[in-house]
N, C-alpha and C positions, 0 to 999 in steps of 0.2 A: 679637403671638404670630407665632409663626413654623409653617412648616408642620406638619399633627398628625403624631402617633406615638403608638401606644397605651402604654399603661401597662408593658404586659406585654415588651415592646420596650425601655422604658428598663432593665426588670430584667433583660433576659436579657443585654444591652450592660454592667449595672452587674458582672453576674455575672464578665464575663471581665476587668474592669477589677481587682474586687477580688480575684479567684484571683491575678492576677500579683503582688500587693501579700503576699496572704498566703497562706500554703501551707495553711493549714488550713482554708480553705475547703474542702468536700466539696458534691458537689450530687447530689440524687437528684431520680429522677422516674418518674411513674406511665404509660410509654409513650405520653405527650403532648408529646413536647421540641419537636416541632415548631410545637406552638400556644404551652405555656407560653414559648417562647424559650428553654429550658434548652441547645436545639441549641447553641447560640453555644459556651456552657460544656464540652459535651460532644467538641467539634472543637477547641477550644482547651487542653484538659485532661482527654485522653481516660481517664487514670489515675485521674481524681478526679470520675469520673461515674459513676453509678449506675443502670441503669434497672430498676427493679424489676417490672415487669409492670404489667395491672393488677390490682394487689394493691396497693392504697394502706395495708394494716393492717400488712404484711410491712414496707413502704419506711419509716414512722414506726419502727419498733421495729429496724429498721437503723440507723435516722438516729441513735434516742438510743443505742443503743449505742457508736457512732463519737462524740457528744456526751460519753460516759461517759468516753472517753479521752483529751479534750482538744481533738477538731477541732471545725469549726463547719460544723454540715449545714444544708442549705439544702431544704427538701423542695418538691417542684411537682406540681399537676394541677389538674383544674377546681375552683371551690370549690364547686361542689356535691355533689364527694364526699366532702368532708370528716367526711360525716354516717358514712360508711364504716368512717372511723379513730378514729371519737371519743374510744373508750375507750383506744385506743392515746395521743391525745394525752393524753386526761386524768389517766391513769393512769400511762402509760410515760414522759412528758415531763412534764407540770407538776405532779402531785404530787411529783417527786423534784426540781422546778425543772432540769431540764438545758436546755442552752442550744441548742436546737432553731428552726431559723426556718419557718415553715410560710407558702409564698408561692402563693397560692391565684389562678387568672385566672379569667377567662372568670364573673365575679363579676356577678350581678343579671339583669336581664328582657334587656337588649341583648344577650345570645346571642340573642336574634330565634329562628326558623324553628325551631331545637330544638325550641323549646316547654319546657313546665314541667319538664318531667323534667331538664333540664340548667340551670334560669333560679333560682341560688340568691337565695333572698331572705331567705334565715335565717341564713345564714352568719354575720355579725357578732353575732348576738345569741348563739350557741353557744358563740362563742369569747369574747364578752365576759364570760359568767358566770363563767370557767373563772379561780380564781385564779393571778394573778401573771403572767396571759399579757396583754401588749402588743399595741395593734390599732394599723395604720398603713394608711390608706387615699390615695394621691395623689392628687393632680389632674393631673397630666400626666407625659409621659415622664421632664424633668429633674427632678421631684420624687420620682418613683420609685428615680432612681440614688441620691439623697438618702437617702432613705428605707431603701432596702437597707444604704449604709452606716451607717445609725443603727441598724439593725437587727443587722447583726454587732458593733456595739461595745457592746450591752446583753449581758449575761451573764445568760439568761434567754429561756424560749421568747416566740417576736413572730410576730403573723400579720401578714403585707401581704395586702390583699385588692385584686387588680389588674382591669384590664379590659381586654375584647376589643376594643371600638372605638377606633378612634385620636380623640385630643383635640388642640386645640390648646395651646402651652406659656403657661402664666400665672405659672407661679411664677420666671422667671428673674432674677435677681439679689434673691430672697427668703430669705430666713434657713430653715433647717429645725432646729428644735428641740420633738424628741419633747415632745410633753404643751403644747405653745404653739401655739397657733393663729395665721393669718397671716389679717389683712384686708385683701381685694383692692381692696374698694370703702367707699367712707365716705357716709353717709346719716345723716338724723333722725327719719325716718317710720319702716321697718324692718328689722330686722334677716336675712339670710337666712343662716343654719347651716348650712353642706353641706357634701361632701365628695365625691373622685372625681369621676366622669363627669359629674355635677351640679353640680361648677362653673363650667361653660361654659352649662350650660342658667341656671344664676341669674344670671350676669352677664348673659346676652343677655335677661333678664326683667328685670333692674334698667335696663336701657335703656329697655323699654317703659313699665317705670313711672312713671319719668323725663317720659317723654311725655305720663301724665296727672297731674304734678307731684307725686308720689310719688318722694321721695328715700330710697335702701334702701343698707344697707349688706351686702358682702357676704365673709363670712366661710369661708375655708377652713380646715375642721376637719380636717386630714389625721391627727390623731392621734385616734382614737374613746377610746381606755384605756392611760394616763390623761387624761382629759376636761382641758380647759383651763378649767377651772370660774370662774376670773375674770373672763374676758372674758363669761362665761356670764351672770355675775350683775351685772355693770356692764351690760351691754347690757340684760339685762331689766329694769334700774332708768332705761331712760330709751325704750325704743321697743317693740312688738309683736316675738314672734321669730318665725320660721317654720325651720322644721328640714326639709331636701329631702334627700332620699336616696333611692338607687334597689335598696331594703331593703324589707323590712316594716316596718309603722309600728311593729310591738310588736316590742322587745328589740334595737331597732338605736339610730344615734343620735338620732333622736325623745325616745326614752324616756330616754338618757343624759343629755340635757338637760333632761329634764323633771325628773329628782330632782334635777338642781342647783336649778331654778327653786322646785322643790315645798319651800313654808316660808318662803317669800323674796320672795313677790309676784310680779308680770308676767305678761304673758299669752304662753301659744305655743300654734302652730297645728303638728302633724307633717302632713307631706305627703310620702307615701310608697305602699308597696304594700299595701291595706288586708287584709283578715284573708282571703286567699284564695291560690290559686298562679296563675302566671302562665300564657301560653297562647302557642300559637305565632304568630308574624308577625314585620313587618319593625320592627328596633331603633325607628325613629323612630315607627310607627304604634302602637308598645306604649306606649311613652312619653306619646303623646299619651292613651291610652286611660287609662293610670292617673293622669293629672294630672300626670306629670313634662314634659311639653313646655316649652319654653318660654312659649309664648302660655300655657297653661294655669298653670303659677307666676306669671305674672302676673297672672292674673284671680284666682285663689285672694287671694293677698296684695294685690290692691286692694280686692277685696269686703270681706274681714276688714277691711282701714285704715277704709276709707268707715263702715263699722257703728258 
C-alpha cells in the first residue's frame, strides 16, 4: 500500500488527464471546487469549467443542456446536496437519459465535525432508485481515476461517490470493469462485501479475524449499480455475507445485495448506519460509534460466525 490519497483528489487529477484527451469534457461545480478538487480542471481548462454558485439545481440543468448538444458534463458538489437537485437529476437527466456525470464528494459520516446536516448517508439509496443510473464507489484514488474514465465512456447518467478522507491504495494492478467486483482477499468462513472508505476497514478487520481463526473474503464492490450478482450468489452459497457501508442500511449496498440473496438462500448481515441521522464528531469516533471501525466490524463478524 502506498501513501494515502483521497478519492476526491484522484477524481480531480483524473479530470485533468481526461480533459487533455477529450475536448467534449466540461466540468460544473457549485462553489466548492477547492473541496471537490475540480479546481485542478478549472486551472487547466478555464473555458470548460463553470461555477454555478450555490445553485445545484441550476448546475444540473445547465449540464443537461450541454449534454444534449454532445458534450460530457461532470457535475460536482457535496453528496449531501444531491437532494437539492433531485428533481433535475430525475426529470432533466435520467428521464431523457442524458449523458451527465455526477461526482459528489464528502459522502458518509466521515465528514465528521460538520455533523448530520452535511453527512450524506442516503445518497446511494436516492441514486439507486433512479432508472438508468450507474453508481460507482471507488475505494482509493487510483480506482477513482479508473472510475472517472469508465463513467466518461458510459452513454448515460453516472453517480460517482467520493470521500473526503485519504485512504491507502488497494487497487494497484487490479482491473476496473463496471459491474464486476474485485476480490481483494480470499477466505472460506465469511465474506465482507464493501466499497469506498470501508475497504480499508474491512481489510484490517480481516486481519483481526484471522487472529481468531476466522478467514474472511473481502470484496471491493466498486459498482453498486449494476451490481455483480454472480459473485454475490457464489459467495452466498459458500459462506455468510456481511455488507459494510458508510451509508444507511436502508437502500444502499446492503439492500442491493439482499435483493440478490433473497430467494436464493444464504445468510446476510448488514453493517452500516442504522435508521438515524449522523452527528458531529471526529471521523474515527463516528465510525466506531456506528459499528464501522475495524474493531467493531471484526467483532460483529466474529460473533455472527461463532453463532
